[in-house]
TORNU-157762 format. One record per atom (N, C-alpha, C): residue number from 1; x, y, z; residue in three letters; atom name. Coordinates in Angstrom, 1 decimal. Layout:
N
num, X, Y, Z, residuo, atomo
NUM, X, Y, Z, ALA, CA $
...
//
This chain:
82
num, X, Y, Z, residuo, atomo
1, 81.8, -150.7, -71.2, MET, N $
1, 82.2, -151.0, -69.9, MET, CA $
1, 81.9, -152.5, -69.7, MET, C $
2, 82.4, -153.3, -68.8, THR, N $
2, 82.5, -154.7, -68.8, THR, CA $
2, 81.3, -155.2, -67.5, THR, C $
3, 80.9, -156.1, -67.7, HIS, N $
3, 80.4, -156.5, -66.3, HIS, CA $
3, 81.3, -156.4, -65.1, HIS, C $
4, 82.5, -157.0, -65.3, PHE, N $
4, 83.3, -156.5, -63.9, PHE, CA $
4, 83.4, -155.4, -63.5, PHE, C $
5, 83.9, -154.2, -64.4, GLU, N $
5, 83.5, -152.8, -64.1, GLU, CA $
5, 82.2, -152.8, -63.0, GLU, C $
6, 80.7, -153.3, -63.8, ILE, N $
6, 80.2, -152.6, -63.3, ILE, CA $
6, 79.8, -153.3, -61.8, ILE, C $
7, 80.2, -154.7, -61.8, LYS, N $
7, 80.4, -154.9, -60.3, LYS, CA $
7, 81.2, -154.6, -59.2, LYS, C $
8, 82.5, -154.1, -59.9, SER, N $
8, 83.3, -153.2, -59.3, SER, CA $
8, 82.3, -152.0, -58.5, SER, C $
9, 82.0, -151.2, -59.4, ASN, N $
9, 81.0, -150.1, -59.3, ASN, CA $
9, 80.3, -150.4, -58.1, ASN, C $
10, 79.5, -151.5, -58.3, TRP, N $
10, 78.6, -151.6, -57.6, TRP, CA $
10, 78.6, -151.9, -55.9, TRP, C $
11, 79.9, -152.5, -55.9, ASN, N $
11, 80.5, -152.6, -54.6, ASN, CA $
11, 80.7, -151.2, -54.0, ASN, C $
12, 81.4, -150.3, -54.7, LEU, N $
12, 81.6, -148.9, -54.0, LEU, CA $
12, 80.4, -148.6, -53.8, LEU, C $
13, 79.3, -148.1, -54.6, ILE, N $
13, 78.0, -148.0, -54.5, ILE, CA $
13, 77.3, -148.6, -53.1, ILE, C $
14, 77.7, -149.9, -52.9, LYS, N $
14, 76.9, -150.3, -51.8, LYS, CA $
14, 77.6, -149.9, -50.7, LYS, C $
15, 78.8, -149.6, -50.8, ALA, N $
15, 79.7, -149.2, -49.0, ALA, CA $
15, 79.2, -147.5, -49.2, ALA, C $
16, 78.9, -146.6, -50.0, LYS, N $
16, 78.2, -145.6, -49.6, LYS, CA $
16, 76.9, -145.3, -49.1, LYS, C $
17, 76.3, -146.4, -49.6, LEU, N $
17, 74.8, -146.9, -48.9, LEU, CA $
17, 74.9, -147.5, -47.8, LEU, C $
18, 75.4, -147.8, -47.3, LYS, N $
18, 76.2, -148.5, -46.0, LYS, CA $
18, 76.6, -147.1, -45.2, LYS, C $
19, 76.9, -146.5, -45.4, GLN, N $
19, 77.7, -145.0, -44.6, GLN, CA $
19, 76.7, -144.3, -44.7, GLN, C $
20, 75.8, -144.1, -45.5, LYS, N $
20, 74.4, -143.2, -45.3, LYS, CA $
20, 73.6, -143.8, -44.6, LYS, C $
21, 73.2, -145.1, -44.5, TRP, N $
21, 72.3, -146.0, -43.7, TRP, CA $
21, 73.0, -147.3, -43.1, TRP, C $
22, 73.2, -146.9, -42.3, ALA, N $
22, 74.7, -148.1, -41.2, ALA, CA $
22, 74.3, -149.3, -41.3, ALA, C $
23, 72.7, -149.3, -40.6, TYR, N $
23, 72.3, -150.8, -40.1, TYR, CA $
23, 71.6, -151.7, -41.6, TYR, C $
24, 72.2, -151.3, -42.6, LEU, N $
24, 71.9, -152.2, -43.9, LEU, CA $
24, 72.6, -153.0, -44.2, LEU, C $
25, 72.1, -154.2, -44.3, THR, N $
25, 73.1, -155.2, -44.1, THR, CA $
25, 73.6, -155.5, -45.7, THR, C $
26, 74.3, -156.7, -46.0, GLU, N $
26, 74.9, -157.1, -47.3, GLU, CA $
26, 73.2, -157.9, -48.0, GLU, C $
27, 72.5, -158.1, -47.0, ASP, N $
27, 70.9, -159.0, -47.7, ASP, CA $
27, 70.3, -157.9, -48.3, ASP, C $
28, 70.3, -156.7, -47.6, ASP, N $
28, 69.8, -155.7, -47.6, ASP, CA $
28, 70.0, -154.8, -49.1, ASP, C $
29, 71.2, -155.2, -49.3, LEU, N $
29, 71.7, -154.7, -50.6, LEU, CA $
29, 71.9, -155.2, -51.7, LEU, C $
30, 71.4, -156.9, -51.6, GLU, N $
30, 71.6, -157.6, -52.5, GLU, CA $
30, 70.7, -157.4, -53.7, GLU, C $
31, 71.2, -157.1, -54.9, CYS, N $
31, 70.6, -156.9, -56.1, CYS, CA $
31, 70.8, -157.8, -57.5, CYS, C $
32, 70.4, -159.2, -57.5, PRO, N $
32, 70.4, -159.7, -58.4, PRO, CA $
32, 70.0, -158.9, -59.8, PRO, C $
33, 70.2, -159.7, -60.9, GLU, N $
33, 69.8, -159.4, -62.0, GLU, CA $
33, 68.6, -159.4, -62.2, GLU, C $
34, 67.8, -158.0, -62.8, ASP, N $
34, 66.3, -157.8, -63.2, ASP, CA $
34, 66.0, -157.5, -61.5, ASP, C $
35, 66.4, -157.1, -60.7, GLN, N $
35, 65.9, -157.4, -59.5, GLN, CA $
35, 66.0, -155.9, -58.6, GLN, C $
36, 66.0, -154.9, -59.6, HIS, N $
36, 66.1, -153.4, -59.1, HIS, CA $
36, 64.9, -153.1, -58.5, HIS, C $
37, 63.8, -153.4, -59.4, GLU, N $
37, 62.4, -153.2, -58.2, GLU, CA $
37, 62.6, -153.6, -56.6, GLU, C $
38, 62.8, -154.8, -56.7, GLN, N $
38, 62.8, -155.2, -55.4, GLN, CA $
38, 63.9, -154.8, -54.6, GLN, C $
39, 65.0, -154.2, -55.1, LEU, N $
39, 66.1, -153.8, -54.2, LEU, CA $
39, 65.7, -152.2, -53.3, LEU, C $
40, 65.0, -151.9, -54.8, ILE, N $
40, 64.3, -150.1, -53.8, ILE, CA $
40, 63.2, -150.3, -53.5, ILE, C $
41, 62.2, -151.4, -53.5, GLU, N $
41, 61.5, -151.7, -52.1, GLU, CA $
41, 61.8, -152.2, -50.8, GLU, C $
42, 63.0, -152.8, -50.9, ARG, N $
42, 63.6, -153.3, -50.0, ARG, CA $
42, 64.3, -152.2, -48.7, ARG, C $
43, 65.2, -151.3, -49.6, LEU, N $
43, 65.7, -150.2, -49.3, LEU, CA $
43, 64.6, -148.8, -48.7, LEU, C $
44, 63.4, -148.8, -49.2, GLN, N $
44, 62.3, -148.1, -48.3, GLN, CA $
44, 61.6, -149.0, -47.7, GLN, C $
45, 61.5, -150.2, -47.1, GLN, N $
45, 61.1, -150.7, -46.1, GLN, CA $
45, 62.2, -150.7, -45.0, GLN, C $
46, 63.3, -150.5, -45.2, ARG, N $
46, 64.9, -150.4, -44.4, ARG, CA $
46, 64.7, -149.6, -43.9, ARG, C $
47, 64.7, -148.5, -44.9, THR, N $
47, 65.1, -146.7, -44.1, THR, CA $
47, 64.0, -145.8, -43.8, THR, C $
48, 62.9, -146.1, -44.4, GLY, N $
48, 61.9, -145.5, -44.0, GLY, CA $
48, 61.8, -144.0, -45.1, GLY, C $
49, 62.7, -143.7, -46.3, ALA, N $
49, 62.7, -143.0, -46.8, ALA, CA $
49, 61.8, -143.2, -48.3, ALA, C $
50, 61.6, -142.4, -49.1, THR, N $
50, 60.9, -142.3, -50.1, THR, CA $
50, 61.6, -142.5, -51.2, THR, C $
51, 60.7, -143.1, -52.1, ARG, N $
51, 61.7, -144.2, -53.4, ARG, CA $
51, 62.0, -143.1, -54.2, ARG, C $
52, 61.7, -141.9, -54.0, GLU, N $
52, 62.6, -140.5, -54.8, GLU, CA $
52, 63.9, -140.3, -54.6, GLU, C $
53, 63.7, -140.1, -53.1, ALA, N $
53, 64.9, -140.3, -52.2, ALA, CA $
53, 66.3, -141.3, -52.5, ALA, C $
54, 65.6, -142.7, -52.2, ILE, N $
54, 66.4, -143.6, -52.6, ILE, CA $
54, 67.2, -143.7, -54.1, ILE, C $
55, 66.2, -143.3, -55.2, GLU, N $
55, 66.5, -143.4, -56.6, GLU, CA $
55, 67.3, -142.2, -56.8, GLU, C $
56, 67.3, -140.9, -56.2, ALA, N $
56, 68.7, -140.1, -56.1, ALA, CA $
56, 69.7, -140.4, -55.4, ALA, C $
57, 69.5, -141.0, -54.3, THR, N $
57, 71.0, -141.6, -53.9, THR, CA $
57, 71.7, -142.3, -54.9, THR, C $
58, 71.0, -143.2, -55.0, LEU, N $
58, 71.3, -144.3, -56.5, LEU, CA $
58, 72.1, -143.7, -57.3, LEU, C $
59, 71.3, -142.6, -58.0, ARG, N $
59, 71.9, -141.7, -58.9, ARG, CA $
59, 73.2, -141.0, -59.1, ARG, C $
60, 73.2, -140.2, -57.6, GLU, N $
60, 74.3, -139.8, -57.2, GLU, CA $
60, 75.4, -140.5, -57.0, GLU, C $
61, 75.2, -141.6, -56.5, GLU, N $
61, 76.6, -142.7, -56.0, GLU, CA $
61, 76.4, -143.3, -57.3, GLU, C $
62, 76.0, -143.5, -58.4, THR, N $
62, 76.2, -144.1, -59.7, THR, CA $
62, 77.0, -143.6, -60.3, THR, C $
63, 76.5, -142.2, -60.5, LEU, N $
63, 77.2, -141.1, -61.5, LEU, CA $
63, 78.5, -140.9, -60.8, LEU, C $
64, 78.6, -140.8, -59.2, ARG, N $
64, 80.3, -140.2, -59.2, ARG, CA $
64, 81.3, -141.4, -59.0, ARG, C $
65, 80.7, -142.8, -59.3, HIS, N $
65, 81.2, -143.6, -59.3, HIS, CA $
65, 81.6, -144.2, -60.7, HIS, C $
66, 80.7, -143.8, -61.8, SER, N $
66, 80.6, -144.2, -63.2, SER, CA $
66, 80.3, -143.0, -64.1, SER, C $
67, 79.3, -143.3, -64.8, SER, N $
67, 78.7, -143.0, -65.7, SER, CA $
67, 77.3, -142.7, -65.8, SER, C $
68, 76.2, -142.0, -66.3, GLU, N $
68, 75.0, -142.1, -66.7, GLU, CA $
68, 74.4, -143.2, -67.2, GLU, C $
69, 75.2, -143.7, -67.9, SER, N $
69, 74.7, -144.7, -68.7, SER, CA $
69, 74.9, -145.9, -67.9, SER, C $
70, 75.7, -146.3, -66.7, MET, N $
70, 75.6, -147.3, -65.8, MET, CA $
70, 74.4, -146.9, -64.9, MET, C $
71, 73.9, -145.6, -64.6, TYR, N $
71, 72.4, -145.5, -63.7, TYR, CA $
71, 71.7, -146.4, -65.0, TYR, C $
72, 71.1, -145.4, -66.2, ARG, N $
72, 70.1, -146.3, -67.0, ARG, CA $
72, 70.3, -148.1, -67.1, ARG, C $
73, 71.3, -148.3, -67.2, ARG, N $
73, 71.8, -149.8, -67.0, ARG, CA $
73, 71.1, -150.5, -66.0, ARG, C $
74, 71.6, -149.9, -64.3, PHE, N $
74, 70.7, -150.2, -63.0, PHE, CA $
74, 69.2, -150.4, -63.7, PHE, C $
75, 68.5, -148.7, -64.1, LEU, N $
75, 67.2, -148.7, -64.1, LEU, CA $
75, 66.5, -150.1, -65.2, LEU, C $
76, 67.3, -150.0, -66.3, SER, N $
76, 67.0, -151.4, -67.3, SER, CA $
76, 66.6, -152.4, -66.2, SER, C $
77, 65.9, -153.1, -67.4, ARG, N $
77, 65.8, -154.8, -67.0, ARG, CA $
77, 66.7, -155.4, -67.1, ARG, C $
78, 68.3, -155.1, -67.4, ASN, N $
78, 69.3, -156.2, -67.7, ASN, CA $
78, 70.6, -155.2, -67.5, ASN, C $
79, 70.5, -154.1, -66.0, TRP, N $
79, 71.4, -153.7, -65.5, TRP, CA $
79, 73.0, -154.6, -66.0, TRP, C $
80, 72.7, -155.7, -65.5, LEU, N $
80, 74.1, -156.6, -65.4, LEU, CA $
80, 74.5, -157.4, -66.5, LEU, C $
81, 73.5, -157.2, -67.3, GLY, N $
81, 73.9, -157.9, -68.9, GLY, CA $
81, 74.4, -157.2, -69.7, GLY, C $
82, 75.5, -156.7, -69.5, VAL, N $
82, 76.7, -156.3, -70.2, VAL, CA $
82, 76.9, -157.1, -71.6, VAL, C $
//
């Protein structure tokens, strides 16, 4: 999977997250390389959802738009470093 494919899928996933939590902004969903922990914490603060619920949502949407390998890359320290 190329860097472009991951970025494209992330845009689809962000759209689904915005559907679920309509008040989220682009800034809320910004996830620079190696910043996935901050994204999850930011989503917890903004949504009031548990970490487990956010991770489940991210996993579900990632799997829907890609593969298990993308989800694992997301959770790894270099998920955009393809």
